[in-house]
C-alpha positions as CSV (number, residue, x, y, z in Angstrom):
1,X,-62.1,-38.4,-29.6
2,X,-60.0,-36.4,-32.0
3,X,-62.9,-34.1,-32.7
4,X,-63.5,-33.6,-29.0
5,X,-59.9,-33.0,-28.4
6,X,-59.7,-30.6,-31.3
7,X,-62.8,-28.7,-30.1
8,X,-61.2,-28.3,-26.7
9,X,-57.8,-27.4,-28.0
10,X,-58.1,-23.7,-27.6
11,X,-59.3,-24.3,-24.0
12,X,-56.4,-26.6,-23.4
13,X,-53.9,-24.1,-24.8
14,X,-55.5,-21.4,-22.5
15,X,-55.3,-23.7,-19.5
16,X,-51.7,-24.5,-20.4
17,X,-50.9,-20.9,-21.0
18,X,-52.5,-19.7,-17.8
19,X,-50.7,-22.5,-15.9
20,X,-47.4,-21.5,-17.4
21,X,-48.1,-17.9,-16.6
22,X,-49.0,-18.8,-13.0
23,X,-45.9,-20.9,-12.8
24,X,-43.7,-18.1,-14.2
25,X,-45.3,-15.6,-11.8
26,X,-44.6,-18.0,-8.9
27,X,-41.0,-18.4,-10.0
28,X,-40.6,-14.7,-10.4
29,X,-42.2,-14.0,-7.0
30,X,-39.9,-16.7,-5.5
31,X,-37.0,-15.1,-7.2
32,X,-38.0,-11.7,-5.7
33,X,-38.5,-13.2,-2.3
34,X,-35.1,-15.0,-2.4
35,X,-33.1,-12.3,-4.1
36,X,-33.8,-9.6,-1.5
37,X,-32.8,-11.7,1.5
38,X,-29.7,-12.8,-0.5
39,X,-28.9,-9.2,-1.2
40,X,-29.4,-8.2,2.4
41,X,-27.3,-11.0,3.6
42,X,-24.4,-10.0,1.3
43,X,-24.7,-6.4,2.4
44,X,-24.7,-7.3,6.1
45,X,-21.7,-9.6,5.6
46,X,-19.7,-6.6,4.7
47,X,-20.7,-4.7,7.9
48,X,-18.2,-4.8,10.7
49,X,-18.9,-7.4,13.3
50,X,-20.3,-6.0,16.6
51,X,-17.1,-6.8,18.6
52,X,-15.1,-4.9,15.9
53,X,-17.5,-2.0,16.0
54,X,-16.6,-1.7,19.7
55,X,-12.8,-1.8,19.2
56,X,-10.2,0.9,19.0
57,X,-6.4,1.4,18.8
58,X,-4.1,4.1,19.9
59,X,-0.7,5.5,18.9
60,X,1.2,7.7,21.5
61,X,4.6,9.3,21.3
62,X,6.2,10.6,24.5
63,X,8.8,10.5,27.3
64,X,10.0,7.5,29.2
65,X,11.7,7.6,32.6
66,X,13.6,4.7,34.2
67,X,16.6,5.4,36.5
68,X,19.2,3.0,35.2
69,X,22.5,3.3,37.1
70,X,25.4,1.4,38.5
71,X,22.9,-0.7,40.5
72,X,22.0,-2.7,37.4
73,X,25.7,-3.8,36.8
74,X,27.1,-6.9,38.3
75,X,29.9,-6.8,40.9
76,X,33.2,-6.5,39.1
77,X,32.0,-3.9,36.6
78,X,32.2,-0.2,36.9
79,X,30.0,2.3,35.1
80,X,31.7,5.1,33.3
81,X,28.4,6.6,32.0
82,X,24.8,5.7,31.1
83,X,22.8,7.3,28.3
84,X,19.0,7.1,28.7
85,X,17.2,8.2,25.5
86,X,13.8,9.6,26.5
87,X,11.6,9.3,23.3
88,X,9.3,6.4,23.5
89,X,6.2,5.0,21.8
90,X,3.2,3.5,23.5
91,X,0.5,1.6,21.5
92,X,-2.9,0.2,22.3
93,X,-2.7,-2.8,20.0
94,X,-6.2,-3.8,20.7
95,X,-8.9,-2.0,22.8
96,X,-12.5,-3.2,23.4
97,X,-15.4,-1.1,24.8
98,X,-17.0,-3.6,27.2
99,X,-19.6,-1.1,28.4
100,X,-20.0,2.7,27.7
101,X,-17.7,3.4,30.7
102,X,-15.3,0.4,30.8
103,X,-12.7,-0.7,28.3
104,X,-10.2,-3.5,28.2
105,X,-6.9,-3.1,26.3
106,X,-3.6,-4.7,25.3
107,X,-0.7,-2.3,25.3
108,X,2.9,-2.1,24.3
109,X,5.5,0.5,25.3
110,X,9.2,0.7,24.3
111,X,11.8,3.4,23.9
112,X,12.7,4.4,20.4
113,X,16.4,4.0,21.2
114,X,17.9,1.7,23.8
115,X,19.7,2.5,27.1
116,X,23.5,2.6,26.5
117,X,26.1,1.7,29.2
118,X,29.8,2.5,29.0
119,X,31.7,0.4,31.5
120,X,34.9,-1.3,32.5
121,X,35.8,-4.7,34.0
122,X,37.5,-3.7,37.3
123,X,39.6,-6.9,37.2
124,X,41.4,-5.4,34.1
125,X,42.9,-2.6,36.2
126,X,41.5,0.3,34.1
127,X,41.1,-1.8,31.0
128,X,39.2,-1.2,27.8
129,X,36.0,0.9,28.0
130,X,33.1,-1.1,26.6
131,X,29.8,0.3,25.2
132,X,26.7,-1.9,25.2
133,X,22.9,-1.4,25.1
134,X,20.1,-2.7,27.3
135,X,16.8,-3.5,25.5
136,X,13.6,-3.1,27.4
137,X,9.8,-3.0,26.8
138,X,6.6,-3.1,28.8
139,X,3.5,-5.0,27.7
140,X,0.2,-4.6,29.5
141,X,-3.3,-6.1,29.9
142,X,-5.4,-3.5,31.6
143,X,-8.9,-2.3,32.4
144,X,-9.8,1.3,31.8
145,X,-12.8,2.9,33.5
146,X,-13.8,6.2,31.9
147,X,-15.6,9.3,33.2
148,X,-17.1,11.7,30.6
149,X,-16.7,15.3,31.7
150,X,-18.6,16.7,28.6
151,X,-19.4,15.7,25.1
152,X,-15.8,16.4,24.1
153,X,-13.7,15.5,27.1
154,X,-13.3,12.1,28.9
155,X,-11.0,11.2,31.7
156,X,-9.9,7.7,32.5
157,X,-7.9,5.6,35.0
158,X,-6.1,2.3,34.1
159,X,-4.9,-0.7,36.0
160,X,-3.9,-4.3,35.4
161,X,-1.1,-6.6,34.6
162,X,2.3,-5.4,33.2
163,X,5.0,-7.7,31.7
164,X,8.5,-6.2,31.7
165,X,11.1,-7.8,29.4
166,X,14.7,-6.8,29.5
167,X,17.6,-8.0,27.4
168,X,20.8,-7.3,29.4
169,X,24.5,-7.3,28.6
170,X,26.9,-10.2,28.3
171,X,30.6,-9.6,27.9
172,X,32.8,-12.6,27.0
173,X,30.1,-15.0,28.4
174,X,30.1,-13.0,31.6
175,X,26.8,-11.4,32.7
176,X,27.1,-7.6,33.1
177,X,23.4,-6.8,33.3
178,X,20.8,-9.5,33.9
179,X,18.2,-10.6,31.4
180,X,14.7,-10.2,33.0
181,X,11.1,-11.2,32.2
182,X,8.6,-10.6,35.0
183,X,5.1,-9.6,35.9
184,X,4.3,-6.4,37.7
185,X,1.5,-3.9,38.4
186,X,0.6,-1.5,35.6
187,X,-1.2,1.7,36.4
188,X,-2.2,4.8,34.5
189,X,-4.5,7.8,33.9
190,X,-5.2,10.2,31.1
191,X,-7.7,12.3,29.2
192,X,-9.3,12.3,25.7
193,X,-10.5,15.1,23.6
194,X,-13.1,13.6,21.2
195,X,-13.0,15.2,17.8
196,X,-15.8,13.0,16.4
197,X,-17.2,9.5,16.9
198,X,-14.0,7.9,15.4
199,X,-11.1,10.2,16.3
200,X,-9.8,11.5,19.6
201,X,-6.7,13.2,20.8
202,X,-5.1,11.7,24.0
203,X,-2.7,12.6,26.8
204,X,-1.7,9.7,29.0
205,X,0.5,8.7,31.9
206,X,1.5,5.1,32.7
207,X,3.6,3.4,35.4
208,X,5.1,-0.1,35.7
209,X,6.2,-0.8,39.2
210,X,9.6,-2.4,40.1
211,X,9.8,-5.7,41.9
212,X,12.1,-6.1,44.9
213,X,13.5,-9.4,43.7
214,X,14.7,-7.8,40.4
215,X,17.1,-4.9,39.8
216,X,14.8,-3.3,37.2
217,X,13.9,0.3,38.0
218,X,10.3,1.5,37.8
219,X,9.1,2.7,34.4
220,X,7.2,5.9,33.9
221,X,5.8,7.1,30.6
222,X,4.0,10.3,29.6
223,X,2.8,10.9,26.0
224,X,0.3,12.3,23.6
225,X,-1.3,10.9,20.5
226,X,-4.5,9.8,19.1
227,X,-7.2,7.1,19.4
228,X,-9.2,5.7,16.5
229,X,-12.4,3.9,17.2
230,X,-14.0,1.7,14.6
231,X,-17.6,2.4,13.6
232,X,-20.2,0.6,11.5
233,X,-20.2,1.4,7.8
234,X,-23.1,3.5,6.5
235,X,-25.9,1.6,4.8
236,X,-25.6,3.7,1.7
237,X,-22.0,2.8,1.3
238,X,-22.8,-0.9,1.6
239,X,-25.6,-0.7,-0.9
240,X,-23.2,1.0,-3.4
241,X,-20.6,-1.7,-2.9
242,X,-23.2,-4.4,-3.7
243,X,-24.3,-2.7,-6.9
244,X,-20.6,-2.5,-8.1
245,X,-20.4,-6.3,-8.1
246,X,-16.9,-6.6,-6.6
247,X,-15.5,-10.1,-6.5
248,X,-14.1,-11.3,-3.3
249,X,-12.1,-14.6,-3.5
250,X,-13.0,-16.9,-0.6
251,X,-9.9,-19.0,-0.2
252,X,-6.7,-19.7,-2.1
253,X,-3.6,-21.8,-2.1
254,X,-0.2,-20.4,-3.1
255,X,3.4,-21.5,-3.6
256,X,6.3,-19.1,-2.8
257,X,10.0,-18.8,-3.5
258,X,12.3,-16.6,-1.4
259,X,15.8,-15.5,-2.6
260,X,18.4,-13.0,-1.5
261,X,19.9,-12.8,-5.0
262,X,18.7,-9.2,-5.0
263,X,20.0,-8.6,-1.5
264,X,18.2,-7.3,1.5
265,X,17.8,-3.7,0.4
266,X,14.0,-3.8,0.5
267,X,14.1,-5.2,4.1
268,X,16.6,-2.6,5.2
269,X,14.6,0.3,3.6
270,X,11.4,-0.5,5.4
271,X,13.4,-1.0,8.7
272,X,15.0,2.4,8.3
273,X,11.6,4.1,8.0
274,X,10.2,2.1,11.0
275,X,7.6,0.3,9.0
276,X,9.1,-3.2,9.4
277,X,11.8,-5.1,11.1
278,X,15.1,-6.8,10.2
279,X,16.9,-9.7,11.9
280,X,20.4,-10.8,12.8
281,X,19.8,-14.2,11.2
282,X,19.3,-14.0,7.5
283,X,17.6,-16.4,5.1
284,X,19.4,-17.2,1.8
285,X,16.5,-18.9,0.0
286,X,13.4,-20.9,0.9
287,X,10.0,-22.3,-0.1
288,X,6.6,-21.7,1.4
289,X,3.2,-23.4,0.9
290,X,0.3,-21.2,2.1
291,X,-3.5,-21.4,2.6
292,X,-5.5,-18.3,3.1
293,X,-9.2,-17.9,3.9
294,X,-11.1,-14.7,3.7
295,X,-13.2,-13.9,6.8
296,X,-14.4,-10.3,6.2
297,X,-14.7,-7.7,3.4
298,X,-15.6,-4.1,3.9
299,X,-17.5,-2.2,1.2
300,X,-14.4,-1.6,-1.0
301,X,-11.0,-1.3,0.6
302,X,-10.5,-3.4,3.7
303,X,-10.4,-7.2,3.9
304,X,-9.4,-9.5,6.7
305,X,-8.1,-13.0,6.1
306,X,-6.7,-15.9,8.2
307,X,-3.7,-17.7,6.8
308,X,-1.5,-20.7,7.6
309,X,1.8,-21.7,6.0
310,X,4.6,-24.2,6.1
311,X,8.1,-22.8,5.3
312,X,11.5,-24.3,4.6
313,X,14.5,-22.1,4.8
314,X,18.2,-22.2,4.1
315,X,20.2,-19.6,6.0
316,X,22.8,-17.2,4.6
317,X,25.8,-17.5,7.0
318,X,26.0,-21.1,8.1
319,X,23.9,-22.9,5.5
320,X,21.4,-24.2,8.1
321,X,18.1,-25.8,7.1
322,X,15.2,-24.8,9.3
323,X,11.4,-25.1,8.9
324,X,8.5,-23.2,10.4
325,X,4.7,-23.5,10.8
326,X,2.7,-20.3,11.2
327,X,-0.9,-19.2,11.7
328,X,-1.5,-15.6,11.0
329,X,-4.0,-12.7,10.5
330,X,-3.8,-10.8,7.2
331,X,-4.9,-7.1,6.9
332,X,-5.5,-6.5,3.2
333,X,-6.2,-3.1,1.6
334,X,-7.6,-3.1,-1.9
335,X,-6.5,0.2,-3.2
336,X,-7.8,-0.1,-6.8
337,X,-10.5,-2.1,-8.5
338,X,-10.8,-2.4,-12.3
339,X,-11.9,-4.6,-15.1
340,X,-8.7,-6.6,-15.4
341,X,-7.2,-7.0,-11.9
342,X,-7.6,-6.0,-8.2
343,X,-4.3,-4.9,-6.6
344,X,-3.8,-4.6,-2.8
345,X,-1.3,-4.0,-0.1
346,X,-1.2,-6.4,2.9
347,X,0.3,-6.6,6.4
348,X,0.7,-9.8,8.4
349,X,1.3,-9.0,12.1
350,X,2.0,-11.3,15.1
351,X,1.3,-14.7,13.6
352,X,2.0,-17.5,16.2
353,X,4.8,-19.6,14.8
354,X,6.8,-22.7,15.7
355,X,10.5,-22.7,14.5
356,X,12.4,-25.9,14.2
357,X,15.5,-24.2,15.7
358,X,16.1,-21.2,17.9
359,X,19.8,-20.9,17.5
360,X,20.2,-19.8,13.9
361,X,23.5,-18.8,12.2
362,X,25.1,-18.2,15.6
363,X,22.2,-16.0,16.8
364,X,20.0,-16.8,19.8
365,X,16.5,-15.9,18.6
366,X,14.9,-16.7,21.9
367,X,12.5,-19.6,22.0
368,X,11.1,-21.8,19.3
369,X,7.8,-20.1,19.8
370,X,7.9,-16.8,17.9
371,X,5.8,-14.6,15.6
372,X,5.6,-14.3,11.8
373,X,5.3,-10.8,10.2
374,X,5.1,-9.9,6.5
375,X,4.6,-6.8,4.4
376,X,3.9,-6.8,0.7
377,X,1.7,-6.2,-2.3
378,X,-0.3,-8.5,-4.6
379,X,-3.2,-8.7,-7.0
380,X,-6.1,-11.0,-8.0
381,X,-6.6,-11.4,-11.7
382,X,-8.6,-13.5,-14.2
383,X,-12.3,-13.2,-15.1
384,X,-13.4,-14.6,-11.7
385,X,-10.3,-13.3,-9.9
386,X,-9.2,-16.9,-9.6
387,X,-5.4,-16.2,-9.9
388,X,-3.2,-14.5,-7.4
389,X,0.4,-13.1,-7.4
390,X,2.2,-11.5,-4.5
391,X,5.6,-9.9,-3.6
392,X,6.6,-9.7,0.1
393,X,9.3,-9.4,2.7
394,X,9.0,-11.3,6.0
395,X,10.4,-11.6,9.5
396,X,10.4,-13.9,12.5
397,X,10.8,-12.5,16.1
398,X,9.2,-12.9,19.5
399,X,8.4,-9.2,19.9
400,X,10.7,-9.0,22.9
401,X,8.4,-11.1,25.1
402,X,11.6,-13.1,25.8
403,X,14.9,-11.5,26.7
404,X,16.7,-13.0,23.6
405,X,15.2,-11.8,20.3
406,X,17.7,-11.7,17.5
407,X,15.1,-12.2,14.8
408,X,15.2,-13.8,11.4
409,X,15.2,-11.7,8.2
410,X,13.4,-13.2,5.1
411,X,14.3,-11.5,1.7
412,X,12.0,-10.9,-1.2
413,X,9.4,-13.6,-1.7
414,X,7.5,-14.3,-4.9
415,X,4.2,-16.1,-4.8
416,X,1.6,-17.5,-7.2
417,X,-1.7,-18.8,-6.1
418,X,-5.1,-20.1,-7.2
419,X,-8.4,-19.1,-5.6
420,X,-11.4,-21.5,-5.4
């Protein structure tokens, strides 16, 4: 038996060797088969989703016209003068190309400076001259049919729903100009000059009709600006991103501490340059627990996350304790990648929020439903980018969708997190 086995030993070794070789070749072929689909799936996951590829946004600066006059003042008040600043901004916050010749869009228009009334109470027999402002903005949800005139020039019409919100004037608890919030008809037209597939210059006119039951005058706007349409990333760029081996944390938990011990200088600076907002109510200090989930990563720079947080705040003026729950989108821009850490800027915009109180430090902030916004910088570090640190400022306001909107200012907030 031993002899037989011994005589067949070279054969057995060959069989075992061939079997091992076939096994390794099979493993290798399976590896090749599985690695390529895996690579393709990773690359395609960094491509913009189809709906995003059809989206666009616009920024327009122009002239607003609305004939505010004595008619808006309540009986018993006499207008000395009214100043109507004309510069205004109109944004297409989100546009979607439904078909090649039909778009849907969400718009927002407001003056840069508010209407100012100088008036007197007629009961005071020529009493003190008061100066107060009226705040007003127009939101819209519209359809936009388009008509190409050439490869470069496109005309369009626009129509749909407009929402006018006006914060009026109160003087010693007496209404001078009414607060308003009502639906109306929104119309418009314009023209685009297409520079390339992504960029276009625009000239536009829009109109929000008045409603007989309200004393709000009609609103006309004319402006110029630009449109940016998103487009799919080039395959070559996606391939290069995959080869670089960038690490994208999928989800992370963080704990944050806010304090006004350094003042509100950072908040005020970004408000002055129109990149962020302030608030009449101010937070003294607070704590935040957050969860953030990554939903999309571009080839290198852009990432999109969805976050949720629970916040507890102590206010500055009246030592109130309030809490809030928020769900929010995060736009993250990874401006540098290196061996040790990946820093980024981020912007949180329009996160639906429930506030435990709406009357904060003597300020009427509107309703308990509001929005959470934040602006800051951060970085991922560690071998697997498992650690996270951030510095931010934040803000609650309802975006003037309600007449009262004093806003809440949140000072510098320091965060530490762990990704998993």
